[in-house]
N, C-alpha and C positions, 0 to 999 in steps of 0.2 A: 305227853308225850313228859316219860319222868326226866326231872336233875339230872343223874348223870349218865342218862341217853344226849339229850339240847346237850351237857357240855362237851363228849366226843365227839357230834354235832363241829361244835362251832371248834371246837381242836384239830378236827381233820379240818378244816375250809384252811384254817391259820399254817399249814403246815408247809404249804408251798412255798409261799413267800416268807416263812422262818429260813426254809432252805435254802432260797437265792443268796440270799440274804447274810445265810452262816457262809454261803460258798463268795460271797462277795472278801465278809471280813480274810477266812482265810488265805483269799488271794491274797489281801493286802497285807496278812506277814508271812506270808515266804516273799511279796516283797524290800520288803524291810529286814526279815531276816534274811535277805540275798543279800544285801547291801551290810546288815555289820558285818555277814561275810566277806564280803569281801574288803570292809574297813581294818578286819583282825586276820587279815588274811595271812599274815608276816609272821604275824605268837601262835605260837606251836606251845598247849598247853591244856588242860580242863575245862577252859574258860570258847578256845574257839572251841575241841568238844562235841559242846552244850550245843551253839549256835550253830555249830553243819547238823548236830543231828537234831537238833530243833527245825531249821529250812526245809530237810526231809520229809518231817511228817508233816510238815503245812503245805508242805506242794503237794503228796502225793494225797493226801485229804482234801484238799482244796480241787483237787483238779475231779475226785471220785464224787463227791458233796454238788461242785457246779457242776459235770456232764448228768448230773441225777437228777435236779432240779428239771435244768432243758430236757432232759428226755420224755419226765412225765407230765408240767407242766405248765402253762401260759405263765406262769406269774411269777413275778422278782425278777422272770426275765434279764432284763436290763443288770440288775445284780450279779445275777451270777453268770453271767455276759466276761463281764469287770474279772468276780474269779475268775474263769478259765482262762479266762488273757494276764494275768500274771502270774499265775499261776505257771503257763505256758515262756510267759518272761524265761522264772526259773528255768524254766529246765535247760528251751534254748543259752541260756547261759553256758549251761558243762557241753557242751560241743566248740563255741565262743572263745572263751576262755581253752577248751584245749588244741583250737586250731590258732589262738592264736603264743602257747606256751613248743609249739611244731615247729614256728616263724621262726623261737627264737626271741617271742619276746618272755621276759619276768613279770609274770604280771603281780606279781610278791615287794618285787623289785619295787616296780611305782608306789604301792602303799607307806614304803616308805624301810623297804628291805628288814631283814633280821637275823 
């Protein structure tokens, strides 16, 4: 077997591990950006827009990569499940905040108002 085919086989074996771990890192990023968006919820400007846009992208990416990893391989299953769980926390935060706002709670005021 030549060297390039051998390297391709090794990379193919490592991809499922990498996918699961990438899903986990994206889930952690999504959760961290969720906390940052809650911290900066009372501020309006480019910083808040950038945080929210990054949060949306990280959440979508975490969902896609984690589900892909869980559906295609058993490798790194725990990491992929953690990434999926953290991304779902971000997704569920939206209706919870919406319900609180509909009930009369000003969630931005809890951060210090603005």
